[in-house]
Steps between C-alpha positions, in 0.01 A plus 500: 500500500153525345651575163710184508193294597308631199797428276529144636129439435537634143800270442295197607208605279742546210616140548145370516345382176157648584582872532604658170535876548521797736119506492489142628765568763305783658171309484652197674689711755171681569290202600775361725552841664128551539460177700807587707351845569161350583664274758669798670172692495315210662776461763479871584122485532515186713755672731278811527196289583705303755600821680130588533424150624301418186520212255606580145302345217762402239410561135679186380449148633805361677601270213534794259689740725860588415633327812330172408580441133771753402713522811425239768765560768653287773557604862815695401312706242669323206311349207382156605606291200316195633171685461572753222386390156747535216541382140187379312298472827531871560396603147213253511374650828531859375327433165244243614404620847636841603400709195148349470443551877610865484305570179174397678520805728367705211164323535486501882630851582248748643587777255763597239644747754637221721841338503320163463362609164845622388648159591231328293552731208880477492497121509225474237712714268849363546638157433809356666757479221786362710532142377785374714400435859868526597521855358170587670630370837805732471282796395276446804804497727624831354153655534478381860813699581337827387382702801161665448439617854631856527402790280870546414507142364182559303641823361814325377299211356265735318800685357648174370166389366473828308844431352376160384198662338730751331723220368194326372412820316848501347477133411294551192202623313226377728680591822502874428129532558550424867747772576464877505822675611457586868643854471223582250235351729631701796495824300140433388397438862666821622306706246165329570569497877252239634383579855375293792134414463519494120480183292770415245427279199699331223287304253807350330688419818772266365754451778323775706791746476267802509305373801813398694668836440180691584479298823856599595432865411180519708637298792797737534273806512214385722444540873592168659180365646332158503203640307725648231697175463176305469367744238825482305517120511137420433311787337745700288656298218304322229613328184401264222725274295419260220816287466554210741870547565481879535209461741698264727813717483293811579337336803839379627653844445227671704524238775877563523425871533284417801147474359362168623198447275538735202181615323618373163241324287599251233287601205507655153433864592380571146235227523294735716251720319549875552129543568528264800748727684307677777609770746587233761749351248692827458832606650668824610835424339596288197861411421570262215705389204251297295637250245528652153489339162275220619191423300167433663227290340187656350276391789728680750495814284120496529541600867633840396353816345808557284566176311867417442721192505783688677501374859649820645220714352236270652676522836502878470120500469474263796716736710299808404183321607656357819625835631286691749408858411787707639726191484857512371680266264839437343516247218794388283389458139645475149570846357290422189192564715584871460523508122330203328233619258272194503148555635559318830812704587333833417188402697712395800692831502173694483358292786805570719507873421126547556458296821838552668762762562800345322740737673836331435659281232841351576685391185731205577824429310515185287664211682305570823337159464746222435416272212206716391591717205225754562500865598279569801343798671345533845162671511410675825134597527232597752141403427211742497607815314596541134863565406599860427878480514749211475854518634747279311834387635753325280722277713859499377734314735797602282598141418372201308266292712549125513564193709826632647373856518145485637287788619581624852323725752735792432393503133146592608574748780476810280170384347338441841618840626406702189161328469380696804533835315499381134747756361634536145856366470707343223342167596149613588221705345129573525231431243161675506223262399329785310800503265474137388322375189144410603458230237808293589570620859867427425703517823840390357812588692645797309748694711493868392780586746780276370809719464572565131791310357759688297373525138671272250760667274460512122728288275665821362606610848638153581700483172643850551614402853660180366700708247627730775598199713683345200704817450586504873599133495727547198668800664569295818640207296725742305644653819564150648687397180716812520596409861614155386 
């Protein structure tokens, strides 16, 4: 049922002249769903307060609540078409009154950690792109039919929302940055194993896939207590995201997973100077897939000890600085970080090897990331002790990766299991840091255990075999002729 609702909303957006692409569809679906969710949340809180004999202080003024402008209902619970705005009136209200009213919450909220602030931020960032008030009226009616109340509903909605994010990743070049395959994220989390009481950080949060999956992982393993739930919801997951749309999608994704006011800050992570990061700003666990290939301006590069225009290398320095001593990290990065010979790459490898135990490198097959023609590796490191030994694992799913053949959890099972003991196999090997070249610190993926292929035959041998085969063929033809 949910799936059909999402499809119907997409069909209406496709017809509308204002929304042009998958990216627009998910942005527009997000703000509508967010307001629908907010209404349910307020209803629940009002009911709770009522049971305790208290009054509930609504966040939104009556005029701007879902039941007033989006879905005014008559006594039978049907849309009251006498009251409900539609056509140009509706669009005019949304653009001229609703969005500006909601955007103001950013100024009036007590702190960025409140749902009020998130409302303000989302509606300062997004614009309504639905130009037909008749399409918008239908979209609101579909959204109204989505149940948000039970955790089962939320689970199904979050699953569908993830599918939308994935489709957006498949839709083109700039969608891919939002989507890291979930099986890879889950494998990274299993190896790093975040525990209750630890903080988890992603400085390039995108659609918050790492934080949502880490939340599920920790929730399923914790003792069920009010204190633990509160810790998990309020003091465990932290993220930063620069892009407007990704920020809104990430917030919505976390809300659908059950986190009411996610600690996601809308900011350029790399705009922060490394020297400003204090102990209070550090985290126990970092999980991330920073954007690669981007170029940062000179003034941003000034915030870093190792100057480079490559965004991913700047993020890597930010993560090293943001990790607590004894903290654990898993970061997806372009494989050129292991072998490039420019000064910045060499300096970054030295920094990692000297300040962290880079214990595992997972080499991913090409095609892992749709639309991005880059080879990636995952670096697993613990901060505080230098690296002595690195265990490499070359993932080979035995098929070509692609849109119809994406990564699955089974592909990564062997890696997660073997990582505990780090043995030598045909796909894995160990490298002693003492054996690498000190000047370049080259850490390229070179598998010494690949089974040897049969040696190629010399031309003489091939020609001699062809002559023998010719003789045999002629003999067979001769015997067939004799039979005829």
